[in-house]
C-alpha positions as CSV (number, residue, x, y, z in Angstrom):
1,M,-29.4,-55.1,16.9
2,D,-26.5,-52.8,17.9
3,R,-26.3,-50.6,20.7
4,A,-28.9,-52.4,22.6
5,G,-27.5,-51.8,26.0
6,S,-29.1,-48.6,26.6
7,G,-31.4,-45.8,25.4
8,I,-33.1,-46.4,22.2
9,G,-31.2,-49.7,21.7
10,A,-32.6,-51.1,24.9
11,A,-36.3,-50.0,24.1
12,F,-36.2,-51.5,20.6
13,A,-35.0,-54.8,22.5
14,D,-37.4,-54.6,25.2
15,R,-40.4,-53.7,22.7
16,T,-39.4,-56.3,19.9
17,G,-39.2,-58.9,22.5
18,R,-43.0,-57.9,23.9
19,R,-44.1,-58.5,20.5
20,G,-42.7,-61.8,20.8
21,G,-39.4,-61.7,18.7
22,R,-36.3,-63.3,19.7
23,V,-34.0,-60.7,20.2
24,L,-30.1,-60.7,19.7
25,C,-28.5,-57.7,21.7
26,S,-25.2,-56.2,20.7
27,D,-23.3,-53.8,22.2
28,I,-19.8,-52.6,22.4
29,D,-19.9,-53.0,26.1
30,P,-21.0,-56.7,26.6
31,D,-22.2,-56.1,30.1
32,A,-24.4,-53.6,28.9
33,A,-25.6,-56.3,26.3
34,Q,-25.7,-58.8,28.6
35,A,-28.1,-57.0,31.1
36,T,-30.6,-56.2,28.2
37,A,-30.9,-59.8,27.2
38,D,-31.3,-60.8,30.8
39,A,-34.1,-58.4,31.4
40,L,-35.9,-59.6,28.3
41,R,-35.4,-63.5,29.6
42,A,-36.5,-62.3,33.0
43,D,-39.8,-61.0,31.3
44,G,-40.1,-64.6,29.6
45,G,-38.9,-63.4,26.2
46,T,-35.9,-65.0,24.1
47,A,-32.7,-63.3,23.6
48,L,-29.1,-63.6,23.5
49,A,-26.3,-61.0,23.8
50,T,-23.3,-60.5,22.0
51,P,-20.5,-57.8,22.0
52,C,-19.9,-56.0,18.5
53,D,-17.6,-53.0,17.5
54,V,-19.7,-51.7,14.5
55,T,-16.9,-49.5,13.2
56,D,-15.2,-52.8,12.6
57,V,-16.7,-54.5,9.7
58,T,-15.0,-57.8,10.6
59,D,-17.1,-57.9,13.9
60,V,-20.1,-56.8,12.0
61,H,-19.7,-60.1,9.7
62,R,-19.3,-62.2,13.0
63,L,-22.4,-60.5,14.3
64,A,-24.2,-61.6,11.4
65,D,-23.0,-65.2,11.8
66,T,-24.0,-65.4,15.4
67,A,-27.5,-64.0,14.2
68,Q,-28.0,-66.5,11.5
69,S,-27.3,-69.2,14.0
70,F,-29.4,-67.8,16.6
71,F,-32.4,-67.2,14.7
72,G,-31.8,-70.4,12.4
73,G,-31.4,-68.1,9.2
74,A,-31.6,-64.6,8.1
75,P,-33.0,-62.3,10.8
76,T,-36.4,-60.5,10.2
77,L,-35.6,-57.1,11.4
78,V,-32.3,-55.7,11.9
79,I,-31.7,-52.2,14.0
80,N,-28.5,-50.0,13.0
81,N,-28.7,-48.0,16.5
82,A,-25.1,-47.4,17.5
83,G,-24.6,-43.4,18.0
84,V,-22.7,-40.9,20.0
85,G,-23.1,-37.2,20.0
86,A,-20.3,-34.4,19.7
87,G,-20.8,-30.6,19.3
88,G,-20.3,-27.3,20.4
89,A,-17.6,-26.0,18.4
90,P,-17.9,-24.6,14.3
91,I,-16.1,-26.1,11.4
92,G,-12.5,-25.4,11.6
93,E,-12.5,-25.6,15.0
94,T,-13.8,-28.8,15.9
95,D,-11.3,-31.2,16.4
96,L,-10.3,-33.9,13.2
97,A,-10.2,-36.7,16.1
98,D,-13.8,-35.9,16.7
99,W,-15.1,-36.0,13.4
100,N,-13.0,-39.2,12.9
101,W,-14.9,-40.5,16.0
102,V,-18.4,-39.5,15.4
103,L,-18.3,-40.6,11.6
104,G,-16.9,-43.9,12.4
105,I,-19.8,-45.0,14.9
106,N,-22.9,-42.8,13.4
107,L,-22.2,-43.1,9.7
108,W,-19.9,-46.3,9.4
109,G,-21.9,-48.2,11.9
110,P,-24.9,-47.9,9.6
111,I,-23.0,-48.6,6.5
112,H,-21.4,-51.7,7.8
113,G,-24.7,-52.9,9.1
114,C,-26.4,-52.5,5.9
115,H,-23.2,-53.7,3.9
116,V,-23.3,-56.8,5.6
117,F,-27.0,-57.8,6.4
118,A,-28.8,-56.0,3.6
119,P,-27.6,-59.2,1.0
120,I,-28.5,-61.5,3.6
121,L,-32.0,-60.2,4.2
122,R,-32.8,-60.2,0.1
123,E,-31.3,-63.7,-0.7
124,A,-33.6,-64.8,2.1
125,G,-36.8,-64.1,-0.3
126,R,-39.0,-63.2,2.9
127,P,-40.3,-60.1,4.1
128,A,-37.9,-58.4,6.7
129,G,-37.0,-54.8,7.8
130,I,-33.9,-52.8,8.5
131,I,-33.9,-49.7,10.7
132,N,-31.3,-46.8,10.5
133,V,-31.5,-44.6,13.5
134,A,-30.3,-41.3,12.1
135,S,-31.8,-38.0,13.7
136,A,-33.5,-34.9,12.9
137,A,-30.1,-33.5,12.9
138,A,-30.0,-35.1,9.5
139,F,-32.1,-32.2,7.7
140,G,-31.3,-29.4,10.7
141,A,-28.2,-27.9,9.9
142,A,-27.8,-26.6,13.5
143,P,-24.5,-24.6,13.8
144,G,-22.0,-26.1,15.9
145,M,-22.9,-29.8,15.1
146,A,-21.2,-30.2,11.9
147,A,-20.0,-33.6,12.6
148,Y,-23.1,-34.9,14.0
149,N,-25.2,-33.4,11.4
150,V,-23.0,-35.0,8.3
151,S,-23.0,-38.3,10.2
152,K,-27.0,-38.2,10.2
153,A,-27.7,-36.9,6.7
154,G,-25.1,-39.5,5.5
155,T,-27.3,-42.0,7.6
156,L,-30.4,-40.6,5.8
157,S,-29.1,-40.5,2.3
158,L,-28.2,-44.3,2.9
159,S,-31.5,-45.5,4.0
160,E,-33.1,-43.6,0.9
161,T,-30.6,-45.3,-1.4
162,L,-30.7,-48.8,0.1
163,S,-34.8,-48.4,0.1
164,A,-34.8,-47.9,-3.6
165,E,-32.0,-50.6,-4.1
166,L,-34.6,-53.1,-2.0
167,A,-37.9,-52.2,-3.7
168,G,-39.8,-54.8,-4.8
169,T,-37.8,-57.3,-2.9
170,G,-39.9,-57.6,0.4
171,V,-37.3,-56.1,2.5
172,T,-38.1,-52.7,3.6
173,V,-36.1,-49.6,4.9
174,T,-36.9,-47.1,7.8
175,V,-34.7,-44.2,9.0
176,L,-35.6,-42.8,12.1
177,C,-35.2,-39.0,12.6
178,P,-36.0,-38.1,16.0
179,T,-35.4,-34.6,17.6
180,F,-34.8,-35.0,21.5
181,V,-34.8,-38.2,23.1
182,K,-34.3,-38.6,27.1
183,T,-31.1,-40.8,26.6
184,N,-27.3,-40.7,27.8
185,I,-26.3,-39.8,24.3
186,V,-25.2,-36.1,25.5
187,G,-23.6,-37.1,28.8
188,A,-21.7,-39.9,26.8
189,G,-20.6,-37.5,24.0
190,R,-18.0,-35.0,23.4
191,I,-20.0,-31.8,23.6
192,S,-19.1,-28.5,25.1
193,D,-20.2,-27.7,28.4
194,R,-22.6,-24.8,27.0
195,S,-24.3,-27.1,24.5
196,T,-24.7,-29.9,26.9
197,Q,-26.6,-27.7,29.2
198,L,-28.8,-26.6,26.4
199,A,-29.7,-30.1,25.1
200,D,-30.2,-31.3,28.6
201,N,-32.8,-28.5,29.1
202,L,-34.2,-29.5,25.7
203,M,-34.4,-33.0,26.6
204,R,-36.2,-32.4,29.9
205,W,-38.6,-29.7,28.3
206,I,-39.8,-31.5,24.9
207,G,-37.7,-34.7,24.7
208,F,-39.8,-38.1,24.3
209,S,-38.9,-41.2,26.1
210,P,-37.1,-44.1,24.2
211,E,-40.0,-46.1,24.7
212,R,-42.4,-43.6,22.8
213,V,-40.1,-42.9,20.1
214,V,-39.7,-46.8,19.7
215,R,-43.2,-47.5,19.2
216,T,-43.9,-45.0,16.8
217,C,-41.1,-46.4,14.6
218,L,-42.1,-49.9,14.9
219,D,-45.6,-48.8,13.7
220,T,-43.9,-47.1,10.9
221,V,-41.8,-50.4,9.8
222,D,-45.5,-52.3,10.1
223,R,-46.8,-49.8,7.2
224,G,-43.7,-50.1,5.2
225,G,-42.7,-46.5,5.8
226,L,-39.4,-45.2,5.0
227,Y,-39.3,-41.9,7.2
228,C,-40.1,-41.9,10.8
229,M,-40.3,-38.3,12.7
230,P,-41.9,-39.0,16.0
231,Q,-42.1,-35.4,17.3
232,P,-44.3,-32.7,15.7
233,E,-41.4,-30.5,15.5
234,A,-39.0,-32.8,13.5
235,R,-42.2,-33.3,11.1
236,I,-42.6,-29.3,10.5
237,G,-38.7,-28.7,10.4
238,W,-38.6,-31.5,7.5
239,S,-41.6,-30.0,5.7
240,I,-40.3,-26.3,5.9
241,K,-36.5,-27.4,4.9
242,R,-38.1,-29.3,1.7
243,F,-40.1,-26.5,0.6
244,T,-37.7,-23.6,1.5
245,P,-34.4,-25.0,2.1
246,T,-32.4,-21.7,1.8
247,V,-35.1,-19.9,4.4
248,Y,-34.5,-22.6,6.6
249,T,-31.0,-23.0,6.9
250,R,-30.6,-19.3,7.1
251,A,-33.1,-19.4,9.9
252,A,-31.2,-22.0,11.7
253,G,-27.9,-19.8,11.5
254,L,-29.9,-16.6,12.9
255,V,-31.5,-18.5,15.9
256,T,-28.3,-20.0,17.0
257,R,-26.8,-16.5,17.0
258,V,-29.6,-15.0,19.0
259,T,-29.8,-17.8,21.7
260,T,-26.0,-18.1,22.1
């Protein structure tokens, strides 16, 4: 599991540990990964921490080697969770460095994770799962969030494609698409002050806790489901976008103009 040191990643680590699983916690911040692993062990679980930079496929290969050594074979659940936020400027004004930063982590992270781990799980020949953490932004088309939206839309498409490729192998894919979750992604991101304030307010008003999101996601994995949209507004938005995509996209733009 990558980015296990905080937020949704730490909640996944805690919940899988409570389910009796052994957990390999990885994070670009080794101290954060270690803190999560220590907490799991303090609760009687089995956990190991290791650093990993998901933008570097060599590092992800090393993570896979560590995982197979730790588990004594292929893992049964891989969670590609690393993510950062960026927004507040329209296309053409968003710095290209921010595009590269967001896509490098949010999209290339899951690509590297699936590229390395999918063959390992498939060749193991036993039931397993992959969770890719995307966002309702994957289909939300919120103006001023292009880099983030594109990264999550790519993760959604990656997950759908991988699910089709793994059909019948016993390896399932679940893509998690929440709206607002009470994590530090906004504070740690590259987001304008105005957008940060709006996101903070929405997280406070309607945001789910990471623990609630993770419980819902793992229940979806247990059922073999591909899509997990924990909040009702995500499910409603997904349905409207599928059936009236042009109306949905135009409405997203109009709402943004009215509220900003």
